[in-house]
C-alpha positions as CSV (number, residue, x, y, z in Angstrom):
1,M,-27.7,5.2,19.5
2,L,-25.2,4.5,16.7
3,I,-23.7,1.1,16.1
4,Y,-22.0,0.3,12.8
5,M,-20.5,-3.1,12.1
6,Y,-18.2,-4.0,9.2
7,S,-17.4,-7.7,8.7
8,R,-16.4,-10.0,5.9
9,M,-15.8,-7.1,3.6
10,S,-14.7,-8.3,0.2
11,E,-11.4,-7.1,-1.2
12,K,-13.3,-5.5,-4.0
13,S,-15.6,-3.5,-1.6
14,K,-12.7,-2.7,0.6
15,S,-10.8,-1.2,-2.3
16,S,-13.8,0.8,-3.1
17,I,-13.8,2.6,0.2
18,I,-13.5,6.3,-0.7
19,I,-11.4,8.3,1.7
20,K,-12.0,12.0,1.0
21,K,-8.7,13.4,0.1
22,P,-7.8,17.0,1.1
23,N,-6.3,19.5,-1.2
24,K,-2.6,20.1,-1.3
25,H,-1.3,22.9,0.8
26,P,2.5,23.2,0.9
27,F,4.0,26.6,1.5
28,N,3.7,29.0,-1.5
29,I,7.4,29.9,-1.8
30,N,6.7,33.2,-3.7
31,N,4.1,34.3,-1.1
32,V,6.3,33.3,1.8
33,S,9.1,35.5,0.3
34,S,6.7,38.4,-0.1
35,W,5.4,37.9,3.4
36,L,8.9,38.1,4.8
37,E,9.8,41.1,2.6
38,K,6.8,43.0,4.0
39,S,7.6,42.0,7.6
40,D,9.3,44.5,9.8
41,P,13.1,44.3,9.1
42,S,13.8,43.8,12.8
43,I,11.7,40.7,12.9
44,R,12.4,39.2,9.5
45,Q,15.1,36.8,10.5
46,I,12.9,35.4,13.4
47,A,9.9,35.1,11.1
48,S,12.0,33.2,8.7
49,E,13.1,30.9,11.5
50,F,9.5,30.3,12.5
51,I,8.7,29.2,8.9
52,L,11.7,26.9,8.8
53,K,10.6,25.3,12.1
54,T,7.2,24.6,10.8
55,V,6.3,20.9,10.1
56,Y,4.1,20.3,7.1
57,I,2.5,16.8,6.8
58,N,1.1,16.1,3.4
59,H,-1.7,13.7,2.9
60,S,0.5,10.9,1.6
61,Q,2.8,11.1,4.6
62,F,-0.2,11.2,6.9
63,L,-1.7,8.0,5.4
64,K,1.7,6.3,5.6
65,V,2.0,7.1,9.2
66,Y,-1.5,6.1,10.0
67,K,-1.2,2.8,8.2
68,T,2.0,2.0,10.3
69,A,0.1,3.0,13.4
70,I,-2.8,0.7,12.7
71,K,-0.3,-2.2,12.2
72,E,1.4,-1.5,15.5
73,M,-2.0,-1.2,17.3
74,L,-3.1,-4.6,16.0
75,E,0.2,-6.2,17.1
76,M,-0.2,-4.6,20.6
77,L,-3.8,-5.7,21.0
78,E,-3.0,-9.3,19.8
79,N,-0.5,-9.5,22.7
80,L,-3.2,-8.8,25.2
81,E,-4.6,-11.9,26.9
82,K,-8.0,-10.1,27.0
83,L,-8.3,-10.1,23.2
84,K,-9.6,-13.6,22.3
85,T,-11.8,-12.4,19.5
86,N,-11.5,-10.8,16.1
87,V,-13.8,-7.9,17.0
88,L,-12.3,-4.4,17.2
89,Q,-14.6,-2.0,18.9
90,F,-14.2,1.8,18.3
91,F,-15.8,4.4,20.4
92,I,-16.9,7.7,18.9
93,N,-18.9,10.5,20.5
94,I,-22.2,11.1,18.8
95,D,-21.2,14.8,18.7
96,D,-18.2,14.0,16.5
97,V,-20.2,13.7,13.3
98,N,-18.5,15.8,10.6
99,K,-15.4,15.8,12.7
100,S,-12.0,14.2,12.1
101,S,-12.8,10.9,14.0
102,Y,-15.4,9.9,11.5
103,W,-13.1,10.6,8.6
104,I,-10.4,8.6,10.4
105,M,-12.6,5.6,10.5
106,Q,-12.6,5.5,6.7
107,I,-8.8,5.2,6.9
108,V,-9.1,2.5,9.6
109,K,-11.5,0.4,7.5
110,K,-9.2,0.8,4.5
111,Y,-6.2,-0.5,6.2
112,I,-7.5,-3.2,8.5
113,N,-7.8,-6.8,7.1
114,S,-11.5,-7.3,7.0
115,K,-11.1,-11.0,6.5
116,K,-9.5,-11.2,9.9
117,Y,-11.3,-8.5,11.9
118,T,-14.8,-7.3,12.5
119,I,-15.0,-3.5,13.2
120,K,-17.7,-2.1,15.5
121,I,-18.2,1.6,15.8
122,I,-20.2,2.4,18.9
123,N,-21.2,5.8,20.4
124,D,-23.1,4.5,23.5
125,V,-20.8,3.5,26.4
126,K,-23.5,1.1,27.7
127,K,-23.2,-0.9,24.5
128,L,-19.5,-1.4,24.7
129,D,-18.2,-4.9,25.6
130,E,-16.1,-4.6,28.8
131,F,-14.2,-7.8,27.8
132,L,-12.8,-6.0,24.7
133,P,-10.4,-3.1,24.5
134,V,-12.0,0.2,23.5
135,I,-10.2,2.0,20.6
136,I,-10.5,5.7,20.3
137,A,-9.1,7.0,17.1
138,D,-8.3,10.5,15.8
139,D,-5.8,12.3,13.7
140,A,-3.8,14.4,16.2
141,S,-3.8,15.5,19.8
142,Y,-2.1,18.8,20.8
143,S,-3.0,19.6,24.4
144,G,-4.9,16.4,25.0
145,S,-7.8,18.3,26.5
146,Q,-10.4,17.0,24.0
147,M,-9.5,13.4,24.5
148,A,-9.3,13.9,28.3
149,N,-12.8,15.3,28.2
150,T,-14.0,12.3,26.2
151,I,-12.7,10.0,28.9
152,E,-14.1,12.2,31.7
153,D,-17.6,12.3,30.1
154,N,-17.8,8.6,29.2
155,F,-15.4,6.5,31.2
156,Q,-15.6,6.9,35.0
157,R,-15.1,4.0,37.4
158,T,-15.0,1.6,34.5
159,K,-12.8,-1.5,33.9
160,F,-12.3,-0.8,30.2
161,D,-8.9,-1.1,28.6
162,I,-8.6,1.9,26.3
163,F,-6.3,2.2,23.3
164,I,-5.6,5.7,21.9
165,L,-5.1,5.4,18.2
166,I,-3.6,8.8,17.5
167,P,-0.2,8.8,15.7
168,F,0.4,12.5,16.0
169,M,0.6,13.6,19.6
170,S,2.5,15.9,22.0
171,N,4.0,14.6,25.2
172,T,1.7,17.0,27.0
173,A,-1.3,15.3,25.4
174,I,-0.1,11.9,26.5
175,D,0.3,13.0,30.1
176,I,-3.0,14.8,30.2
177,I,-4.9,11.8,28.8
178,K,-3.2,9.4,31.2
179,K,-4.1,11.7,34.1
180,S,-7.7,11.9,33.0
181,Y,-8.0,8.1,32.9
182,T,-6.5,7.7,36.4
183,D,-8.3,10.6,37.9
184,N,-11.7,9.2,36.8
185,L,-10.9,6.0,38.8
186,N,-10.8,3.6,35.9
187,E,-9.4,0.2,36.8
188,G,-8.2,-1.0,33.4
189,S,-5.3,0.3,31.4
190,I,-4.7,3.0,28.8
191,M,-2.4,2.3,25.9
192,F,-0.7,4.5,23.3
193,L,1.3,3.8,20.2
194,D,5.0,3.5,20.7
195,R,7.2,2.9,17.6
196,S,4.8,4.6,15.1
197,I,4.0,7.7,17.2
198,Y,5.1,11.1,15.9
199,I,5.8,13.4,18.8
200,M,4.8,17.0,18.0
201,K,6.9,19.7,19.6
202,P,5.6,23.0,20.9
203,I,7.2,26.2,19.6
204,Y,9.0,26.8,22.9
205,E,11.1,23.6,22.4
206,L,12.2,24.8,18.9
207,M,12.8,28.5,19.4
208,S,14.2,30.6,22.2
209,K,11.8,32.4,24.5
210,E,13.2,35.8,23.6
211,R,12.7,35.2,19.9
212,I,9.2,33.8,20.3
213,E,8.1,36.9,22.3
214,K,9.6,39.3,19.8
215,L,7.7,37.6,16.9
216,F,4.4,37.1,18.6
217,L,4.3,40.6,20.0
218,Y,3.0,41.4,16.5
219,Y,0.0,39.1,17.1
220,T,-0.9,39.6,20.7
221,D,-0.3,42.0,23.5
222,N,1.0,39.3,25.8
223,P,3.4,36.9,24.0
224,K,4.9,35.4,27.2
225,Y,2.7,32.2,27.0
226,I,3.0,31.1,23.4
227,R,2.8,27.3,23.7
228,E,1.2,26.2,20.4
229,Y,2.6,23.7,17.8
230,P,4.1,24.8,14.5
231,I,2.7,21.9,12.5
232,Y,-0.1,21.6,10.0
233,F,-1.6,19.0,7.6
234,D,-3.1,19.0,4.2
235,H,-6.4,18.3,5.9
236,K,-6.3,21.0,8.5
237,V,-4.6,23.8,10.3
238,A,-5.6,23.4,14.0
239,D,-7.3,26.1,15.9
240,G,-5.6,29.0,17.6
241,Y,-5.3,27.1,20.9
242,S,-3.2,24.4,19.2
243,S,-1.4,25.9,16.2
244,F,-0.9,29.2,14.4
245,P,-3.7,29.9,11.9
246,L,-3.1,33.6,12.1
247,I,0.1,32.9,10.2
248,Y,-0.6,29.7,8.3
249,T,-4.2,30.2,7.2
250,Y,-4.6,34.0,7.2
251,G,-1.0,35.1,6.5
252,I,-1.1,38.1,8.8
253,I,2.1,40.0,8.2
254,P,4.2,40.8,11.3
255,N,4.6,44.5,10.6
256,N,4.0,47.6,12.7
257,Y,0.7,48.5,11.0
258,N,-0.8,45.1,11.9
259,K,0.7,45.2,15.3
260,Q,-0.9,48.6,16.1
261,L,-4.3,47.4,14.9
262,I,-4.1,44.2,16.9
263,H,-2.9,45.9,20.1
264,E,-5.7,48.6,19.8
265,C,-8.2,45.8,19.4
266,K,-6.9,44.0,22.5
267,A,-6.9,47.2,24.5
268,K,-10.4,48.1,23.6
269,K,-11.5,44.4,24.1
270,K,-13.0,44.3,20.6
271,P,-13.6,41.0,18.7
272,F,-10.6,40.2,16.4
273,K,-13.0,39.8,13.5
274,D,-13.7,43.6,13.7
275,I,-10.2,44.3,12.4
276,Y,-9.7,41.2,10.3
277,E,-10.5,42.9,6.9
278,K,-8.2,45.8,7.7
279,L,-5.1,43.6,8.3
280,E,-2.4,43.3,5.7
281,R,-2.3,39.6,4.8
282,I,-0.6,37.3,2.3
283,P,-1.8,33.7,2.1
284,L,1.2,31.4,2.9
285,L,-0.3,28.1,1.8
286,K,-0.9,27.0,-1.8
287,N,-4.6,26.6,-2.6
288,C,-5.5,29.1,0.1
289,T,-6.8,32.5,-0.9
290,K,-7.0,35.9,0.8
291,N,-10.8,36.0,0.5
292,I,-11.7,33.6,3.3
293,P,-13.8,34.3,6.4
294,Y,-12.2,34.7,9.8
295,N,-12.8,31.7,12.1
296,I,-10.0,31.0,14.6
297,M,-11.7,27.9,16.0
298,T,-12.2,26.2,12.6
299,P,-9.7,27.8,10.1
300,P,-11.3,27.6,6.7
301,C,-8.1,26.7,4.8
302,P,-7.0,24.0,4.5
303,Q,-10.6,22.8,4.1
304,Q,-11.2,19.8,6.2
305,P,-12.4,16.9,4.0
306,Y,-14.8,15.7,6.7
307,K,-16.7,19.0,6.8
308,V,-20.0,19.2,4.8
309,N,-18.8,22.2,2.8
310,F,-15.6,20.5,1.6
311,S,-14.9,20.9,-2.1
312,K,-12.1,19.2,-4.0
313,L,-10.0,21.6,-6.2
314,S,-9.5,20.7,-9.8
315,S,-6.7,18.2,-10.4
316,S,-5.8,20.2,-13.5
317,A,-4.1,22.8,-11.3
318,P,-0.4,23.0,-12.0
319,K,1.8,20.7,-10.0
320,T,4.0,22.3,-7.4
321,R,7.5,21.3,-6.2
322,A,8.0,20.4,-2.6
323,T,10.2,22.7,-0.6
324,S,13.2,21.8,1.4
325,Y,11.6,22.8,4.7
326,T,8.1,21.4,4.4
327,Y,8.6,18.2,6.4
328,R,10.7,17.9,9.5
329,K,10.6,14.8,11.7
330,T,10.6,15.1,15.5
331,K,10.9,11.4,16.1
332,S,11.9,8.6,13.8
333,M,9.2,6.2,12.8
């Protein structure tokens, strides 16, 4: 069982909380240009549109959004009649060690007034106080399936009020999580951020179906069901079920040579890693290299700061200019 409590933290100790900062990963403009030049001419305009539709959230933006989200959460919880104490209880699965939720708690502790609130982090549902809201925090939710599974595995036929502290979410995720809470016969309420939430849009809301299929025919033999999200952060590119690491992390060029290799691989039902080294690739993100291993479930670049193998790059690296297309809001905050 894991129970952490943080109370009466001095301002000095609070300011000393170290949030592991990710490396910076805006688009490498020169590499993007080379990637487009080496793409098939028939697809080049669509590939360029895809890059322009991509949302890049740098770490400073991420922290700013999260700080605003925490403030809104506290305001919402203070309006609950049920909250008659200064204790904030957070639930984290024990399996989430070295995952984003533990890293997020460093941010939470940094931005919550420790003179006013006591923070409890609990991983055993039996130790949760039913008279207090349960806060579940994370960085982003794309499909909502992971959070829905957390509710299904831990909250069935309970009376807990649950607050989902996730500022980057899709509408699909919100619906899936709400459904999981209701389907598991919980009698409390489930709450989400309102003003400070950033709604992530799937690619099919940003590009036409025809253009999506033309582009992703270079990456799969069945491009009719491309529903992932063209967004990434300094601290991660999500897996292949949520985002587009084949493009962002690995820089696989949409050309006929790669398309033929990928289609043959699919037809023969071989693992994608068997052809990975043969594919023509140009890393699109700064501070990502070509010599990285293939892992579609945990893309190795950007390196997640909450992973045990994280290494901070030297700050002496030359500064880079932000591009005009790296940050695009889907909802005002």
